[in-house]
A tleap script that builds the chain and sets N, CA, C and O, in Angstrom:
source leaprc.protein.ff14SB
mol = sequence {
  NMET TRP ALA SER VAL VAL VAL GLY LEU LEU
  ALA ARG PRO TRP ALA ARG ARG VAL ALA ALA
  LEU ALA LEU LEU ALA LEU ALA ILE ALA LEU
  PHE ILE LEU THR LEU ARG ARG SER ALA GLU
  ARG ALA GLY ARG ALA ALA GLU ARG LEU GLU
  THR LEU GLU ARG ASN ASP ALA ILE HIE ARG
  GLN MET LEU ASP ALA ALA ALA ARG ARG PRO
  ARG SER ARG ASP ASP LEU LEU ASP ARG LEU
  ARG ASP GLY GLY CPHE
}
set mol.1.N position { -39.808 14.408 -25.076 }
set mol.1.CA position { -40.539 13.157 -25.072 }
set mol.1.C position { -39.884 12.261 -24.227 }
set mol.1.O position { -40.613 11.802 -23.347 }
set mol.2.N position { -38.718 11.869 -24.229 }
set mol.2.CA position { -38.329 11.105 -23.062 }
set mol.2.C position { -38.463 11.585 -21.723 }
set mol.2.O position { -38.549 10.745 -20.827 }
set mol.3.N position { -38.495 12.760 -21.453 }
set mol.3.CA position { -38.749 12.836 -20.457 }
set mol.3.C position { -40.185 12.389 -19.962 }
set mol.3.O position { -40.318 11.999 -18.802 }
set mol.4.N position { -41.077 12.433 -20.681 }
set mol.4.CA position { -42.592 12.055 -20.210 }
set mol.4.C position { -42.473 10.647 -19.934 }
set mol.4.O position { -43.069 10.123 -18.992 }
set mol.5.N position { -41.614 9.927 -20.838 }
set mol.5.CA position { -41.859 8.242 -20.683 }
set mol.5.C position { -41.285 8.078 -19.329 }
set mol.5.O position { -41.837 7.364 -18.491 }
set mol.6.N position { -39.996 8.838 -19.056 }
set mol.6.CA position { -39.449 8.278 -17.485 }
set mol.6.C position { -40.216 8.866 -16.619 }
set mol.6.O position { -40.341 8.210 -15.585 }
set mol.7.N position { -40.907 10.079 -16.651 }
set mol.7.CA position { -41.907 10.168 -15.647 }
set mol.7.C position { -43.277 9.539 -15.296 }
set mol.7.O position { -43.860 9.329 -14.233 }
set mol.8.N position { -43.590 9.300 -16.715 }
set mol.8.CA position { -44.657 8.405 -16.626 }
set mol.8.C position { -44.356 7.065 -16.140 }
set mol.8.O position { -45.366 6.538 -15.674 }
set mol.9.N position { -43.225 6.267 -16.082 }
set mol.9.CA position { -42.775 4.996 -15.607 }
set mol.9.C position { -42.392 5.139 -14.011 }
set mol.9.O position { -42.560 4.214 -13.217 }
set mol.10.N position { -41.971 6.150 -13.728 }
set mol.10.CA position { -41.370 6.552 -12.109 }
set mol.10.C position { -43.168 6.773 -11.523 }
set mol.10.O position { -43.332 6.895 -10.309 }
set mol.11.N position { -43.892 6.794 -12.068 }
set mol.11.CA position { -45.327 7.393 -11.203 }
set mol.11.C position { -45.826 5.800 -10.876 }
set mol.11.O position { -46.729 5.611 -10.061 }
set mol.12.N position { -45.181 4.698 -11.562 }
set mol.12.CA position { -45.862 3.616 -10.880 }
set mol.12.C position { -45.054 3.009 -9.621 }
set mol.12.O position { -43.837 3.165 -9.520 }
set mol.13.N position { -45.593 2.514 -8.954 }
set mol.13.CA position { -44.846 2.480 -7.661 }
set mol.13.C position { -43.945 1.300 -7.779 }
set mol.13.O position { -42.913 1.421 -7.118 }
set mol.14.N position { -44.098 -0.116 -8.634 }
set mol.14.CA position { -43.328 -0.714 -8.942 }
set mol.14.C position { -41.877 -0.593 -9.541 }
set mol.14.O position { -40.895 -1.322 -9.399 }
set mol.15.N position { -42.072 0.620 -10.291 }
set mol.15.CA position { -40.812 1.299 -10.919 }
set mol.15.C position { -40.084 2.155 -9.697 }
set mol.15.O position { -38.908 2.098 -9.337 }
set mol.16.N position { -41.030 2.863 -9.245 }
set mol.16.CA position { -39.988 3.599 -8.540 }
set mol.16.C position { -39.234 2.329 -7.368 }
set mol.16.O position { -38.013 2.322 -7.210 }
set mol.17.N position { -40.013 1.470 -6.734 }
set mol.17.CA position { -39.384 0.170 -6.178 }
set mol.17.C position { -38.044 -0.070 -6.822 }
set mol.17.O position { -37.023 -0.144 -6.139 }
set mol.18.N position { -38.039 -0.196 -8.168 }
set mol.18.CA position { -37.145 -0.946 -8.689 }
set mol.18.C position { -35.870 0.149 -9.313 }
set mol.18.O position { -34.836 -0.256 -9.846 }
set mol.19.N position { -36.162 1.326 -9.140 }
set mol.19.CA position { -35.341 2.436 -8.873 }
set mol.19.C position { -34.462 2.315 -7.866 }
set mol.19.O position { -33.246 2.154 -7.966 }
set mol.20.N position { -35.118 2.399 -6.884 }
set mol.20.CA position { -34.551 2.457 -5.516 }
set mol.20.C position { -33.584 1.247 -5.401 }
set mol.20.O position { -32.465 1.440 -4.927 }
set mol.21.N position { -33.974 -0.034 -5.825 }
set mol.21.CA position { -33.358 -1.027 -5.385 }
set mol.21.C position { -32.085 -0.621 -6.577 }
set mol.21.O position { -30.982 -0.462 -6.054 }
set mol.22.N position { -32.119 -0.492 -7.674 }
set mol.22.CA position { -30.794 -0.250 -8.458 }
set mol.22.C position { -29.896 0.836 -8.058 }
set mol.22.O position { -28.686 0.817 -8.284 }
set mol.23.N position { -30.646 1.980 -7.334 }
set mol.23.CA position { -29.946 2.847 -6.663 }
set mol.23.C position { -28.939 2.097 -5.587 }
set mol.23.O position { -27.712 2.016 -5.640 }
set mol.24.N position { -29.686 1.668 -4.774 }
set mol.24.CA position { -28.919 0.759 -3.554 }
set mol.24.C position { -27.989 -0.242 -4.150 }
set mol.24.O position { -26.895 -0.400 -3.608 }
set mol.25.N position { -28.218 -0.748 -4.921 }
set mol.25.CA position { -27.055 -1.505 -5.394 }
set mol.25.C position { -25.842 -0.998 -6.070 }
set mol.25.O position { -24.721 -1.501 -5.995 }
set mol.26.N position { -26.296 0.389 -6.949 }
set mol.26.CA position { -25.143 0.733 -7.450 }
set mol.26.C position { -24.344 1.739 -6.212 }
set mol.26.O position { -23.183 2.147 -6.221 }
set mol.27.N position { -25.280 1.928 -5.312 }
set mol.27.CA position { -24.336 2.479 -3.897 }
set mol.27.C position { -23.364 1.389 -3.173 }
set mol.27.O position { -22.229 1.650 -2.774 }
set mol.28.N position { -24.010 0.119 -3.073 }
set mol.28.CA position { -22.996 -0.993 -2.453 }
set mol.28.C position { -21.934 -1.297 -3.426 }
set mol.28.O position { -20.813 -1.582 -3.006 }
set mol.29.N position { -22.240 -1.255 -4.981 }
set mol.29.CA position { -20.921 -1.653 -5.698 }
set mol.29.C position { -19.996 -0.691 -5.702 }
set mol.29.O position { -18.819 -1.023 -5.841 }
set mol.30.N position { -20.359 0.733 -5.545 }
set mol.30.CA position { -19.235 1.638 -5.450 }
set mol.30.C position { -18.448 1.670 -4.197 }
set mol.30.O position { -17.222 1.768 -4.139 }
set mol.31.N position { -19.383 1.567 -3.056 }
set mol.31.CA position { -18.598 1.078 -1.667 }
set mol.31.C position { -17.838 -0.009 -1.806 }
set mol.31.O position { -16.715 0.124 -1.322 }
set mol.32.N position { -18.063 -1.029 -2.296 }
set mol.32.CA position { -17.108 -2.155 -2.554 }
set mol.32.C position { -15.729 -1.761 -2.948 }
set mol.32.O position { -14.717 -1.815 -2.248 }
set mol.33.N position { -15.864 -1.290 -4.380 }
set mol.33.CA position { -14.889 -0.688 -5.149 }
set mol.33.C position { -14.166 0.076 -4.413 }
set mol.33.O position { -12.965 0.082 -4.684 }
set mol.34.N position { -14.577 0.824 -3.430 }
set mol.34.CA position { -13.699 2.049 -3.043 }
set mol.34.C position { -13.218 1.441 -1.885 }
set mol.34.O position { -12.147 1.881 -1.467 }
set mol.35.N position { -13.717 0.590 -1.303 }
set mol.35.CA position { -12.852 -0.161 -0.338 }
set mol.35.C position { -11.676 -1.043 -1.046 }
set mol.35.O position { -10.496 -0.871 -0.743 }
set mol.36.N position { -12.002 -1.790 -1.800 }
set mol.36.CA position { -10.945 -2.493 -2.428 }
set mol.36.C position { -9.429 -1.527 -2.832 }
set mol.36.O position { -8.261 -1.772 -2.529 }
set mol.37.N position { -9.969 -0.462 -3.562 }
set mol.37.CA position { -9.178 0.391 -3.723 }
set mol.37.C position { -8.086 1.096 -2.338 }
set mol.37.O position { -6.908 1.452 -2.345 }
set mol.38.N position { -8.865 1.075 -1.531 }
set mol.38.CA position { -8.166 1.724 -0.304 }
set mol.38.C position { -7.414 0.535 0.298 }
set mol.38.O position { -6.510 0.805 1.089 }
set mol.39.N position { -7.734 -1.046 -0.043 }
set mol.39.CA position { -6.802 -1.872 0.540 }
set mol.39.C position { -5.586 -2.132 -0.401 }
set mol.39.O position { -4.469 -2.344 0.071 }
set mol.40.N position { -5.804 -2.114 -1.627 }
set mol.40.CA position { -4.614 -1.650 -2.017 }
set mol.40.C position { -3.699 -0.696 -1.847 }
set mol.40.O position { -2.518 -0.953 -1.616 }
set mol.41.N position { -4.176 0.492 -1.949 }
set mol.41.CA position { -3.200 1.365 -1.641 }
set mol.41.C position { -2.582 1.069 0.212 }
set mol.41.O position { -1.492 1.398 0.680 }
set mol.42.N position { -3.314 0.618 0.655 }
set mol.42.CA position { -2.849 0.244 1.915 }
set mol.42.C position { -1.624 -0.979 2.034 }
set mol.42.O position { -0.688 -1.180 2.809 }
set mol.43.N position { -2.044 -1.505 1.113 }
set mol.43.CA position { -0.817 -2.825 0.714 }
set mol.43.C position { 0.295 -2.390 0.283 }
set mol.43.O position { 1.375 -2.825 0.684 }
set mol.44.N position { 0.148 -1.366 -0.695 }
set mol.44.CA position { 1.276 -0.857 -1.395 }
set mol.44.C position { 2.079 0.169 -0.260 }
set mol.44.O position { 3.284 0.390 -0.386 }
set mol.45.N position { 1.328 0.726 0.780 }
set mol.45.CA position { 2.417 1.480 1.864 }
set mol.45.C position { 3.015 0.603 2.608 }
set mol.45.O position { 4.139 0.916 3.002 }
set mol.46.N position { 2.535 -0.550 2.962 }
set mol.46.CA position { 2.860 -1.634 3.712 }
set mol.46.C position { 4.330 -2.106 3.138 }
set mol.46.O position { 5.269 -2.392 3.881 }
set mol.47.N position { 4.382 -2.142 1.731 }
set mol.47.CA position { 5.257 -3.003 0.864 }
set mol.47.C position { 6.407 -1.901 1.127 }
set mol.47.O position { 7.517 -2.186 1.575 }
set mol.48.N position { 5.933 -0.458 0.747 }
set mol.48.CA position { 6.916 0.544 1.057 }
set mol.48.C position { 7.609 0.803 2.126 }
set mol.48.O position { 8.585 1.552 2.161 }
set mol.49.N position { 7.032 0.056 3.264 }
set mol.49.CA position { 7.577 0.648 4.733 }
set mol.49.C position { 8.636 -0.483 4.717 }
set mol.49.O position { 9.808 -0.312 5.052 }
set mol.50.N position { 8.102 -1.664 4.290 }
set mol.50.CA position { 9.205 -2.929 4.637 }
set mol.50.C position { 10.115 -2.427 3.783 }
set mol.50.O position { 11.193 -2.430 4.377 }
set mol.51.N position { 10.247 -1.969 2.625 }
set mol.51.CA position { 11.335 -2.058 1.995 }
set mol.51.C position { 12.414 -1.058 2.468 }
set mol.51.O position { 13.636 -1.145 2.593 }
set mol.52.N position { 11.496 -0.059 2.689 }
set mol.52.CA position { 12.648 1.023 3.787 }
set mol.52.C position { 12.987 0.659 4.943 }
set mol.52.O position { 14.009 1.196 5.370 }
set mol.53.N position { 12.425 -0.150 5.670 }
set mol.53.CA position { 13.031 -0.807 7.115 }
set mol.53.C position { 14.393 -1.868 6.480 }
set mol.53.O position { 15.500 -1.746 7.004 }
set mol.54.N position { 14.215 -2.731 5.507 }
set mol.54.CA position { 15.080 -3.679 5.156 }
set mol.54.C position { 16.002 -2.731 4.730 }
set mol.54.O position { 17.153 -3.099 4.960 }
set mol.55.N position { 15.894 -1.340 4.041 }
set mol.55.CA position { 17.195 -1.088 3.109 }
set mol.55.C position { 17.747 -0.243 4.313 }
set mol.55.O position { 18.941 0.028 4.183 }
set mol.56.N position { 16.996 0.362 5.757 }
set mol.56.CA position { 17.918 0.877 6.928 }
set mol.56.C position { 18.424 -0.126 7.555 }
set mol.56.O position { 19.037 0.246 8.556 }
set mol.57.N position { 18.429 -1.172 7.404 }
set mol.57.CA position { 18.916 -2.210 8.459 }
set mol.57.C position { 20.581 -2.422 7.560 }
set mol.57.O position { 21.665 -2.035 7.997 }
set mol.58.N position { 20.405 -2.942 6.601 }
set mol.58.CA position { 21.320 -2.917 5.700 }
set mol.58.C position { 22.431 -1.763 5.730 }
set mol.58.O position { 23.643 -1.923 5.876 }
set mol.59.N position { 21.787 -0.663 5.572 }
set mol.59.CA position { 22.596 0.736 5.782 }
set mol.59.C position { 23.043 0.681 7.268 }
set mol.59.O position { 24.215 0.999 7.468 }
set mol.60.N position { 22.415 0.385 8.163 }
set mol.60.CA position { 23.017 -0.011 9.587 }
set mol.60.C position { 24.080 -0.530 9.626 }
set mol.60.O position { 25.072 -0.036 10.163 }
set mol.61.N position { 24.020 -1.833 8.944 }
set mol.61.CA position { 25.172 -2.958 8.889 }
set mol.61.C position { 26.407 -2.324 8.283 }
set mol.61.O position { 27.486 -2.468 8.858 }
set mol.62.N position { 26.317 -1.617 7.135 }
set mol.62.CA position { 27.298 -1.335 6.492 }
set mol.62.C position { 27.785 -0.085 7.487 }
set mol.62.O position { 29.013 -0.052 7.563 }
set mol.63.N position { 27.230 0.778 8.137 }
set mol.63.CA position { 27.683 1.732 9.086 }
set mol.63.C position { 28.513 1.176 10.168 }
set mol.63.O position { 29.567 1.707 10.518 }
set mol.64.N position { 28.080 0.207 10.645 }
set mol.64.CA position { 28.728 -0.754 11.678 }
set mol.64.C position { 30.020 -1.208 11.395 }
set mol.64.O position { 31.014 -1.069 12.108 }
set mol.65.N position { 29.937 -1.797 10.232 }
set mol.65.CA position { 31.057 -2.461 9.972 }
set mol.65.C position { 32.173 -1.307 9.094 }
set mol.65.O position { 33.217 -1.891 8.804 }
set mol.66.N position { 32.162 -0.338 8.791 }
set mol.66.CA position { 32.769 1.065 8.680 }
set mol.66.C position { 33.421 1.485 10.020 }
set mol.66.O position { 34.576 1.893 10.137 }
set mol.67.N position { 32.545 1.333 10.983 }
set mol.67.CA position { 33.080 1.813 12.582 }
set mol.67.C position { 34.161 0.694 12.922 }
set mol.67.O position { 35.265 1.036 13.345 }
set mol.68.N position { 33.906 -0.348 12.776 }
set mol.68.CA position { 34.967 -1.438 13.134 }
set mol.68.C position { 36.080 -1.772 12.129 }
set mol.68.O position { 36.706 -2.829 12.211 }
set mol.69.N position { 36.284 -0.977 11.307 }
set mol.69.CA position { 37.319 -1.152 10.097 }
set mol.69.C position { 38.584 -0.499 10.792 }
set mol.69.O position { 38.578 0.558 11.423 }
set mol.70.N position { 39.813 -1.437 10.525 }
set mol.70.CA position { 41.121 -1.053 11.035 }
set mol.70.C position { 41.127 0.349 10.292 }
set mol.70.O position { 40.478 0.610 9.279 }
set mol.71.N position { 42.123 1.348 11.096 }
set mol.71.CA position { 42.345 2.580 10.752 }
set mol.71.C position { 43.345 2.906 10.256 }
set mol.71.O position { 43.384 4.010 9.713 }
set mol.72.N position { 44.375 2.156 10.267 }
set mol.72.CA position { 45.994 1.925 9.513 }
set mol.72.C position { 46.181 0.817 9.027 }
set mol.72.O position { 45.489 -0.169 9.280 }
set mol.73.N position { 47.493 0.854 7.991 }
set mol.73.CA position { 47.413 -0.335 7.524 }
set mol.73.C position { 48.149 -1.564 8.878 }
set mol.73.O position { 47.930 -2.769 9.002 }
set mol.74.N position { 49.052 -0.634 9.720 }
set mol.74.CA position { 49.425 -1.164 11.080 }
set mol.74.C position { 48.317 -2.085 11.858 }
set mol.74.O position { 48.498 -3.215 12.312 }
set mol.75.N position { 47.306 -1.418 11.885 }
set mol.75.CA position { 46.102 -1.732 12.587 }
set mol.75.C position { 45.299 -3.202 11.842 }
set mol.75.O position { 44.787 -4.193 12.364 }
set mol.76.N position { 45.471 -2.803 10.455 }
set mol.76.CA position { 45.098 -3.981 9.779 }
set mol.76.C position { 45.960 -5.131 9.603 }
set mol.76.O position { 45.377 -6.170 9.296 }
set mol.77.N position { 47.479 -5.185 9.757 }
set mol.77.CA position { 48.388 -6.393 9.791 }
set mol.77.C position { 47.960 -7.134 11.112 }
set mol.77.O position { 47.596 -8.309 11.164 }
set mol.78.N position { 48.078 -6.122 12.342 }
set mol.78.CA position { 47.955 -6.310 13.635 }
set mol.78.C position { 46.434 -7.507 13.589 }
set mol.78.O position { 46.493 -8.625 14.100 }
set mol.79.N position { 45.306 -7.021 12.955 }
set mol.79.CA position { 44.093 -7.680 12.917 }
set mol.79.C position { 44.430 -9.089 12.389 }
set mol.79.O position { 44.217 -10.173 12.932 }
set mol.80.N position { 45.092 -8.776 11.026 }
set mol.80.CA position { 45.106 -10.309 10.151 }
set mol.80.C position { 46.487 -11.202 11.138 }
set mol.80.O position { 46.502 -12.397 10.844 }
set mol.81.N position { 47.205 -10.940 11.838 }
set mol.81.CA position { 48.040 -11.586 12.542 }
set mol.81.C position { 47.404 -12.355 13.773 }
set mol.81.O position { 47.725 -13.445 14.247 }
set mol.82.N position { 46.185 -11.271 14.238 }
set mol.82.CA position { 45.573 -12.151 15.820 }
set mol.82.C position { 44.347 -13.055 14.912 }
set mol.82.O position { 43.521 -13.766 15.484 }
set mol.83.N position { 44.388 -12.924 13.799 }
set mol.83.CA position { 43.223 -13.733 13.259 }
set mol.83.C position { 41.631 -13.237 13.399 }
set mol.83.O position { 40.666 -13.994 13.298 }
set mol.84.N position { 41.555 -11.428 13.717 }
set mol.84.CA position { 40.190 -11.102 13.837 }
set mol.84.C position { 39.339 -10.753 12.637 }
set mol.84.O position { 38.457 -9.894 12.618 }
set mol.85.N position { 39.795 -11.690 11.433 }
set mol.85.CA position { 38.526 -11.223 10.530 }
set mol.85.C position { 37.771 -12.761 10.541 }
set mol.85.O position { 36.704 -12.929 9.951 }
savepdb mol mol.pdb
quit
């Protein structure tokens, strides 16, 4: 029964036009929502990359500091006497 009502409505030209416009509006809305989701995903990836770069820079600074450290107590005393810190 419902099928005949739907078929009867879609037989009219104005109803077909309304259905086409509704489908077009739905497609545009889905496209915009997909763009929004992909932009959010790209934003999260950029934030992750920024955090990774910051952590790598900190790690590099720690490695540089460890490479410059005094090797023995005598080296430490020499640096303290020379005012190297």
